[in-house]
Backbone and ligand atoms as CSV (ligand in chain L), in Angstrom:
chain,resi,resn,atom,element,x,y,z
A,1,UNK,N,N,76.537,71.244,124.396
A,1,UNK,CA,C,77.588,71.850,125.226
A,1,UNK,C,C,78.967,71.444,124.725
A,2,UNK,N,N,79.880,72.355,124.693
A,2,UNK,CA,C,81.188,72.117,124.209
A,2,UNK,C,C,82.163,72.028,125.447
A,3,UNK,N,N,82.729,70.820,125.597
A,3,UNK,CA,C,83.549,70.697,126.782
A,3,UNK,C,C,85.031,70.710,126.415
A,4,UNK,N,N,85.788,71.449,127.137
A,4,UNK,CA,C,87.200,71.441,126.953
A,4,UNK,C,C,87.909,70.763,128.103
A,5,UNK,N,N,88.925,69.969,127.912
A,5,UNK,CA,C,89.538,69.316,128.994
A,5,UNK,C,C,90.987,69.719,129.013
A,6,UNK,N,N,91.311,70.731,129.764
A,6,UNK,CA,C,92.625,71.280,129.769
A,6,UNK,C,C,93.543,70.438,130.636
A,7,UNK,N,N,94.836,70.395,130.258
A,7,UNK,CA,C,95.834,69.684,131.056
A,7,UNK,C,C,96.211,70.573,132.239
A,8,UNK,N,N,97.326,70.263,132.850
A,8,UNK,CA,C,97.761,71.118,134.010
A,8,UNK,C,C,98.458,72.380,133.654
A,9,UNK,N,N,98.425,72.736,132.446
A,9,UNK,CA,C,99.089,73.976,131.988
A,9,UNK,C,C,98.604,75.242,132.738
A,10,UNK,N,N,97.520,75.097,133.407
A,10,UNK,CA,C,97.033,76.273,134.157
A,10,UNK,C,C,97.760,76.585,135.511
A,11,UNK,N,N,98.564,75.721,135.884
A,11,UNK,CA,C,99.198,75.804,137.192
A,11,UNK,C,C,100.356,76.897,137.167
A,12,UNK,N,N,100.775,77.450,136.040
A,12,UNK,CA,C,101.949,78.301,135.986
A,12,UNK,C,C,101.833,79.537,136.792
A,13,UNK,N,N,100.627,80.136,136.908
A,13,UNK,CA,C,100.526,81.399,137.671
A,13,UNK,C,C,100.395,81.217,139.180
A,14,UNK,N,N,100.275,79.941,139.565
A,14,UNK,CA,C,99.913,79.794,140.962
A,14,UNK,C,C,101.178,79.766,141.848
A,15,UNK,N,N,101.168,80.675,142.814
A,15,UNK,CA,C,102.263,80.707,143.791
A,15,UNK,C,C,101.644,80.342,145.153
A,16,UNK,N,N,102.325,79.365,145.804
A,16,UNK,CA,C,101.869,78.916,147.088
A,16,UNK,C,C,102.788,79.436,148.196
A,17,UNK,N,N,102.267,79.791,149.344
A,17,UNK,CA,C,103.119,80.085,150.498
A,17,UNK,C,C,103.494,78.845,151.163
A,18,UNK,N,N,104.398,78.881,152.173
A,18,UNK,CA,C,104.846,77.742,152.848
A,18,UNK,C,C,103.720,77.075,153.602
A,19,UNK,N,N,102.667,77.800,153.968
A,19,UNK,CA,C,101.549,77.255,154.671
A,19,UNK,C,C,100.474,76.698,153.722
A,20,UNK,N,N,100.744,76.700,152.424
A,20,UNK,CA,C,99.957,76.137,151.440
A,20,UNK,C,C,98.819,77.085,150.949
A,21,UNK,N,N,98.824,78.306,151.419
A,21,UNK,CA,C,97.863,79.288,150.879
A,21,UNK,C,C,98.331,80.059,149.686
A,22,UNK,N,N,97.398,80.658,149.002
A,22,UNK,CA,C,97.737,81.492,147.803
A,22,UNK,C,C,98.700,82.573,148.132
A,23,UNK,N,N,99.777,82.724,147.326
A,23,UNK,CA,C,100.748,83.686,147.637
A,23,UNK,C,C,100.536,85.042,146.972
A,24,UNK,N,N,99.586,85.189,146.148
A,24,UNK,CA,C,99.372,86.402,145.430
A,24,UNK,C,C,97.884,86.811,145.583
A,25,UNK,N,N,97.702,88.065,145.438
A,25,UNK,CA,C,96.277,88.600,145.423
A,25,UNK,C,C,95.544,88.123,144.219
A,26,UNK,N,N,94.294,87.808,144.389
A,26,UNK,CA,C,93.490,87.367,143.207
A,26,UNK,C,C,92.486,88.368,142.786
A,27,UNK,N,N,92.589,88.760,141.525
A,27,UNK,CA,C,91.794,89.781,140.958
A,27,UNK,C,C,90.864,89.204,139.827
A,28,UNK,N,N,89.866,90.051,139.493
A,28,UNK,CA,C,89.036,89.736,138.326
A,28,UNK,C,C,89.930,89.762,137.172
A,29,UNK,N,N,89.651,88.801,136.191
A,29,UNK,CA,C,90.490,88.687,134.909
A,29,UNK,C,C,90.191,89.752,133.957
A,30,UNK,N,N,89.104,90.453,134.007
A,30,UNK,CA,C,88.678,91.387,133.018
A,30,UNK,C,C,89.559,92.678,133.197
A,31,UNK,N,N,90.377,93.021,132.146
A,31,UNK,CA,C,91.397,94.104,132.406
A,31,UNK,C,C,90.737,95.433,132.858
A,32,UNK,N,N,89.665,95.774,132.299
A,32,UNK,CA,C,88.956,97.036,132.660
A,32,UNK,C,C,88.393,96.998,134.056
A,33,UNK,N,N,88.292,95.858,134.623
A,33,UNK,CA,C,87.624,95.709,135.974
A,33,UNK,C,C,88.739,95.587,137.025
A,34,UNK,N,N,89.395,94.477,136.975
A,34,UNK,CA,C,90.545,94.221,137.921
A,34,UNK,C,C,90.177,94.260,139.393
A,35,UNK,N,N,88.938,93.952,139.681
A,35,UNK,CA,C,88.433,94.070,141.083
A,35,UNK,C,C,89.154,93.063,141.909
A,36,UNK,N,N,89.514,93.441,143.126
A,36,UNK,CA,C,90.255,92.482,144.065
A,36,UNK,C,C,89.180,91.522,144.638
A,37,UNK,N,N,89.323,90.246,144.498
A,37,UNK,CA,C,88.410,89.239,144.859
A,37,UNK,C,C,88.816,88.679,146.224
A,38,UNK,N,N,90.036,88.193,146.379
A,38,UNK,CA,C,90.519,87.928,147.749
A,38,UNK,C,C,92.024,88.123,147.733
A,39,UNK,N,N,92.483,88.289,148.934
A,39,UNK,CA,C,93.927,88.698,149.125
A,39,UNK,C,C,94.830,87.444,149.282
A,40,UNK,N,N,96.130,87.754,149.130
A,40,UNK,CA,C,97.119,86.685,149.282
A,40,UNK,C,C,97.016,86.149,150.712
A,41,UNK,N,N,97.335,84.855,150.867
A,41,UNK,CA,C,97.386,84.162,152.237
A,41,UNK,C,C,95.991,84.055,152.800
A,42,UNK,N,N,94.998,83.700,151.923
A,42,UNK,CA,C,93.610,83.578,152.270
A,42,UNK,C,C,93.134,82.096,152.156
A,43,UNK,N,N,93.540,81.425,151.075
A,43,UNK,CA,C,92.905,80.121,150.701
A,43,UNK,C,C,93.990,79.099,150.352
A,44,UNK,N,N,93.762,77.856,150.803
A,44,UNK,CA,C,94.609,76.771,150.327
A,44,UNK,C,C,94.180,76.266,148.997
A,45,UNK,N,N,95.057,75.560,148.274
A,45,UNK,CA,C,94.676,74.997,147.038
A,45,UNK,C,C,93.966,73.699,147.276
A,46,UNK,N,N,92.909,73.423,146.457
A,46,UNK,CA,C,92.040,72.295,146.668
A,46,UNK,C,C,91.846,71.595,145.311
A,47,UNK,N,N,92.178,70.307,145.273
A,47,UNK,CA,C,92.100,69.596,144.063
A,47,UNK,C,C,90.726,68.861,143.907
A,48,UNK,N,N,90.019,69.196,142.930
A,48,UNK,CA,C,88.678,68.508,142.726
A,48,UNK,C,C,88.280,68.770,141.245
A,49,UNK,N,N,87.911,67.725,140.623
A,49,UNK,CA,C,87.487,67.949,139.212
A,49,UNK,C,C,85.951,68.264,139.244
A,50,UNK,N,N,85.769,69.308,138.581
A,50,UNK,CA,C,84.286,69.848,138.550
A,50,UNK,C,C,84.064,70.699,137.393
A,51,UNK,N,N,83.019,70.494,136.734
A,51,UNK,CA,C,82.630,71.275,135.489
A,51,UNK,C,C,82.060,72.646,135.952
A,52,UNK,N,N,82.550,73.614,135.198
A,52,UNK,CA,C,82.159,74.978,135.491
A,52,UNK,C,C,81.805,75.735,134.172
A,53,UNK,N,N,80.547,76.209,134.021
A,53,UNK,CA,C,80.231,76.851,132.714
A,53,UNK,C,C,80.950,78.191,132.707
A,54,UNK,N,N,81.136,78.675,131.425
A,54,UNK,CA,C,81.637,80.026,131.161
A,54,UNK,C,C,81.051,80.421,129.816
A,55,UNK,N,N,80.084,81.259,129.798
A,55,UNK,CA,C,79.419,81.638,128.547
A,55,UNK,C,C,78.789,80.394,127.888
A,56,UNK,N,N,79.142,80.076,126.694
A,56,UNK,CA,C,78.591,78.945,125.927
A,56,UNK,C,C,79.281,77.642,126.225
A,57,UNK,N,N,80.372,77.611,126.929
A,57,UNK,CA,C,81.213,76.480,127.037
A,57,UNK,C,C,81.223,75.981,128.529
A,58,UNK,N,N,81.618,74.807,128.668
A,58,UNK,CA,C,81.795,74.181,130.007
A,58,UNK,C,C,83.233,73.718,130.131
A,59,UNK,N,N,84.040,74.232,131.117
A,59,UNK,CA,C,85.403,73.784,131.379
A,59,UNK,C,C,85.371,72.745,132.492
A,60,UNK,N,N,86.260,71.878,132.473
A,60,UNK,CA,C,86.491,70.973,133.548
A,60,UNK,C,C,87.733,71.596,134.346
A,61,UNK,N,N,87.399,72.046,135.534
A,61,UNK,CA,C,88.387,72.647,136.399
A,61,UNK,C,C,88.841,71.604,137.389
A,62,UNK,N,N,90.208,71.504,137.580
A,62,UNK,CA,C,90.666,70.516,138.517
A,62,UNK,C,C,91.331,71.066,139.729
A,63,UNK,N,N,91.503,72.429,139.797
A,63,UNK,CA,C,92.109,73.035,140.959
A,63,UNK,C,C,91.350,74.262,141.359
A,64,UNK,N,N,91.129,74.425,142.599
A,64,UNK,CA,C,90.368,75.525,143.155
A,64,UNK,C,C,91.123,76.035,144.378
A,65,UNK,N,N,90.779,77.343,144.678
A,65,UNK,CA,C,91.075,77.895,145.990
A,65,UNK,C,C,89.926,77.672,146.917
A,66,UNK,N,N,90.205,77.151,148.106
A,66,UNK,CA,C,89.111,76.865,148.998
A,66,UNK,C,C,88.999,77.985,150.131
A,67,UNK,N,N,87.872,78.706,150.116
A,67,UNK,CA,C,87.650,79.724,151.184
A,67,UNK,C,C,86.513,79.263,152.042
A,68,UNK,N,N,86.794,78.930,153.254
A,68,UNK,CA,C,85.832,78.336,154.192
A,68,UNK,C,C,84.825,79.282,154.763
A,69,UNK,N,N,85.043,80.547,154.411
A,69,UNK,CA,C,84.172,81.636,155.038
A,69,UNK,C,C,84.013,82.714,153.985
A,70,UNK,N,N,82.754,83.126,153.760
A,70,UNK,CA,C,82.508,84.120,152.777
A,70,UNK,C,C,83.112,85.428,153.117
A,71,UNK,N,N,83.397,85.698,154.361
A,71,UNK,CA,C,84.024,86.934,154.793
A,71,UNK,C,C,85.479,87.027,154.388
A,72,UNK,N,N,86.050,85.901,153.961
A,72,UNK,CA,C,87.420,85.978,153.406
A,72,UNK,C,C,87.565,86.635,152.061
A,73,UNK,N,N,86.449,86.889,151.390
A,73,UNK,CA,C,86.442,87.595,150.195
A,73,UNK,C,C,86.487,89.074,150.377
A,74,UNK,N,N,87.190,89.772,149.435
A,74,UNK,CA,C,87.143,91.212,149.445
A,74,UNK,C,C,85.889,91.665,148.665
A,75,UNK,N,N,85.685,91.048,147.568
A,75,UNK,CA,C,84.566,91.460,146.671
A,75,UNK,C,C,84.150,90.121,145.926
A,76,UNK,N,N,82.867,89.901,146.030
A,76,UNK,CA,C,82.360,88.678,145.269
A,76,UNK,C,C,80.830,88.853,145.319
A,77,UNK,N,N,80.234,88.230,144.299
A,77,UNK,CA,C,78.783,88.241,144.261
A,77,UNK,C,C,78.299,86.830,144.068
A,78,UNK,N,N,77.150,86.531,144.579
A,78,UNK,CA,C,76.611,85.216,144.546
A,78,UNK,C,C,75.407,85.097,143.625
A,79,UNK,N,N,75.275,84.161,142.749
A,79,UNK,CA,C,74.061,83.976,141.936
A,79,UNK,C,C,73.087,83.188,142.686
A,80,UNK,N,N,71.904,82.979,142.074
A,80,UNK,CA,C,70.859,82.250,142.775
A,80,UNK,C,C,71.227,80.764,142.784
A,81,UNK,N,N,70.571,80.083,143.705
A,81,UNK,CA,C,70.782,78.669,143.950
A,81,UNK,C,C,70.613,77.869,142.721
A,82,UNK,N,N,71.484,76.907,142.597
A,82,UNK,CA,C,71.444,75.931,141.452
A,82,UNK,C,C,71.598,74.554,141.966
A,83,UNK,N,N,70.730,73.649,141.465
A,83,UNK,CA,C,70.883,72.298,141.933
A,83,UNK,C,C,71.784,71.546,140.903
A,84,UNK,N,N,72.848,70.888,141.421
A,84,UNK,CA,C,73.779,70.221,140.509
A,84,UNK,C,C,73.805,68.682,141.021
A,85,UNK,N,N,74.616,67.885,140.279
A,85,UNK,CA,C,74.770,66.518,140.674
A,85,UNK,C,C,75.313,66.434,142.102
A,86,UNK,N,N,76.189,67.420,142.447
A,86,UNK,CA,C,76.879,67.353,143.775
A,86,UNK,C,C,76.181,68.012,144.815
A,87,UNK,N,N,74.937,68.485,144.525
A,87,UNK,CA,C,74.138,69.151,145.591
A,87,UNK,C,C,73.847,70.551,145.136
A,88,UNK,N,N,73.317,71.283,146.202
A,88,UNK,CA,C,72.884,72.684,145.870
A,88,UNK,C,C,74.126,73.603,146.026
A,89,UNK,N,N,74.267,74.508,145.002
A,89,UNK,CA,C,75.422,75.388,145.040
A,89,UNK,C,C,74.858,76.797,144.656
A,90,UNK,N,N,75.765,77.786,144.878
A,90,UNK,CA,C,75.575,79.134,144.290
A,90,UNK,C,C,76.912,79.292,143.477
A,91,UNK,N,N,76.795,79.920,142.327
A,91,UNK,CA,C,77.923,80.311,141.550
A,91,UNK,C,C,78.392,81.663,142.084
A,92,UNK,N,N,79.705,81.837,141.957
A,92,UNK,CA,C,80.376,83.088,142.383
A,92,UNK,C,C,80.805,83.946,141.150
A,93,UNK,N,N,80.636,85.219,141.195
A,93,UNK,CA,C,81.010,86.043,140.129
A,93,UNK,C,C,81.657,87.359,140.674
A,94,UNK,N,N,82.343,88.057,139.760
A,94,UNK,CA,C,82.886,89.294,140.101
A,94,UNK,C,C,81.729,90.314,140.531
A,95,UNK,N,N,81.890,91.017,141.568
A,95,UNK,CA,C,80.798,91.904,142.007
A,95,UNK,C,C,80.723,93.200,141.175
A,96,UNK,N,N,81.851,93.502,140.495
A,96,UNK,CA,C,81.765,94.739,139.681
A,96,UNK,C,C,81.304,94.529,138.238
A,97,UNK,N,N,81.827,93.518,137.557
A,97,UNK,CA,C,81.473,93.323,136.144
A,97,UNK,C,C,80.710,92.040,135.876
A,98,UNK,N,N,80.528,91.233,137.007
A,98,UNK,CA,C,79.746,90.010,136.901
A,98,UNK,C,C,80.358,88.942,136.015
A,99,UNK,N,N,81.618,89.077,135.783
A,99,UNK,CA,C,82.382,88.032,135.035
A,99,UNK,C,C,82.299,86.767,135.861
A,100,UNK,N,N,82.087,85.593,135.224
A,100,UNK,CA,C,81.968,84.438,135.902
A,100,UNK,C,C,81.095,83.363,135.335
A,101,UNK,N,N,80.772,82.313,135.950
A,101,UNK,CA,C,81.190,82.044,137.370
A,101,UNK,C,C,82.688,81.777,137.432
A,102,UNK,N,N,83.278,82.374,138.516
A,102,UNK,CA,C,84.653,82.079,138.850
A,102,UNK,C,C,84.758,80.948,139.809
A,103,UNK,N,N,83.703,80.530,140.323
A,103,UNK,CA,C,83.716,79.404,141.197
A,103,UNK,C,C,82.324,79.111,141.757
A,104,UNK,N,N,82.249,78.418,142.951
A,104,UNK,CA,C,80.931,78.088,143.477
A,104,UNK,C,C,80.996,78.036,144.895
A,105,UNK,N,N,79.815,78.113,145.530
A,105,UNK,CA,C,79.725,77.867,146.974
A,105,UNK,C,C,78.880,76.691,147.248
A,106,UNK,N,N,79.305,75.743,148.046
A,106,UNK,CA,C,78.596,74.568,148.463
A,106,UNK,C,C,77.628,74.991,149.554
A,107,UNK,N,N,76.417,74.954,149.301
A,107,UNK,CA,C,75.404,75.434,150.328
A,107,UNK,C,C,75.242,74.550,151.519
A,108,UNK,N,N,75.763,73.302,151.387
A,108,UNK,CA,C,75.656,72.504,152.651
A,108,UNK,C,C,76.562,72.927,153.776
A,109,UNK,N,N,77.713,73.336,153.379
A,109,UNK,CA,C,78.738,73.693,154.365
A,109,UNK,C,C,79.264,75.120,154.161
A,110,UNK,N,N,78.703,75.868,153.161
A,110,UNK,CA,C,79.006,77.278,152.962
A,110,UNK,C,C,80.425,77.505,152.456
A,111,UNK,N,N,81.161,76.382,152.150
A,111,UNK,CA,C,82.562,76.566,151.673
A,111,UNK,C,C,82.571,77.000,150.221
A,112,UNK,N,N,83.455,78.030,149.922
A,112,UNK,CA,C,83.493,78.487,148.551
A,112,UNK,C,C,84.729,78.009,147.864
A,113,UNK,N,N,84.654,77.777,146.534
A,113,UNK,CA,C,85.715,77.268,145.805
A,113,UNK,C,C,85.820,78.222,144.515
A,114,UNK,N,N,87.121,78.693,144.443
A,114,UNK,CA,C,87.331,79.605,143.210
A,114,UNK,C,C,88.308,78.909,142.254
A,115,UNK,N,N,87.919,78.834,141.027
A,115,UNK,CA,C,88.762,78.081,140.065
A,115,UNK,C,C,90.039,78.881,139.847
A,116,UNK,N,N,91.176,78.172,139.881
A,116,UNK,CA,C,92.435,78.895,139.868
A,116,UNK,C,C,92.778,79.607,138.520
A,117,UNK,N,N,92.102,79.081,137.449
A,117,UNK,CA,C,92.466,79.780,136.175
A,117,UNK,C,C,91.269,80.809,135.819
A,118,UNK,N,N,90.453,81.160,136.730
A,118,UNK,CA,C,89.393,82.153,136.466
A,118,UNK,C,C,89.674,83.482,137.210
A,119,UNK,N,N,90.800,83.570,137.820
A,119,UNK,CA,C,91.258,84.782,138.499
A,119,UNK,C,C,92.646,85.202,137.953
A,120,UNK,N,N,93.026,86.385,138.149
A,120,UNK,CA,C,94.271,86.945,137.806
A,120,UNK,C,C,95.148,87.157,139.056
A,121,UNK,N,N,96.445,86.990,138.914
A,121,UNK,CA,C,97.271,86.997,140.077
A,121,UNK,C,C,98.075,88.245,140.067
A,122,UNK,N,N,98.179,89.009,141.195
A,122,UNK,CA,C,98.972,90.160,141.308
A,122,UNK,C,C,99.665,90.115,142.658
A,123,UNK,N,N,100.940,90.790,142.626
A,123,UNK,CA,C,101.663,90.925,143.836
A,123,UNK,C,C,100.852,91.747,144.870
A,124,UNK,N,N,100.790,91.316,146.120
A,124,UNK,CA,C,100.043,92.096,147.054
A,124,UNK,C,C,100.658,93.491,147.235
A,125,UNK,N,N,99.796,94.433,147.437
A,125,UNK,CA,C,100.231,95.780,147.668
A,125,UNK,C,C,100.477,95.980,149.143
A,126,UNK,N,N,101.620,96.452,149.516
A,126,UNK,CA,C,101.888,96.816,150.917
A,126,UNK,C,C,101.336,98.193,151.149
A,127,UNK,N,N,100.389,98.322,151.926
A,127,UNK,CA,C,99.924,99.750,152.252
A,127,UNK,C,C,99.999,99.976,153.735
A,128,UNK,N,N,99.870,101.189,154.106
A,128,UNK,CA,C,100.109,101.527,155.569
A,128,UNK,C,C,98.852,101.394,156.358
A,129,UNK,N,N,98.092,100.410,156.098
A,129,UNK,CA,C,96.812,100.149,156.729
A,129,UNK,C,C,97.022,99.338,157.990
A,130,UNK,N,N,97.124,99.967,159.092
A,130,UNK,CA,C,97.473,99.196,160.374
A,130,UNK,C,C,96.205,99.174,161.276
A,131,UNK,N,N,95.802,97.968,161.540
A,131,UNK,CA,C,94.676,97.867,162.527
A,131,UNK,C,C,95.101,97.500,163.882
A,132,UNK,N,N,96.350,97.331,164.066
A,132,UNK,CA,C,96.793,96.783,165.376
A,132,UNK,C,C,96.973,97.862,166.436
L,1,ZN,ZN,ZN,85.227,92.118,137.280
């Protein structure tokens, strides 16, 4: 396994709101896909070092978005259960192109963590969608 240990250079895209949540919509990084994964103001930043595979390599990720409910995702797919040193998890991937894992779900408490550098950030679109 080839491990890369990136510094904090990944933080440059991250915009936080005053409540600590993500300030931008999070999309799939694959340009032809661009699927919306979760919207702005959904998840707080969560610092934890964790190894996350991607293809043939394993990255050490130190910052995640924490989504405490799977219904906070717009689009995501879950892979089958995996036993890790930190317990049972499911990996998360793009539901359209299966790029990933972009993060993982802790199966003990159902909380999901999305690696901040495995998603792309876009300004939220203001649409006329009123549910009120
Ligand atoms: Zn995708």
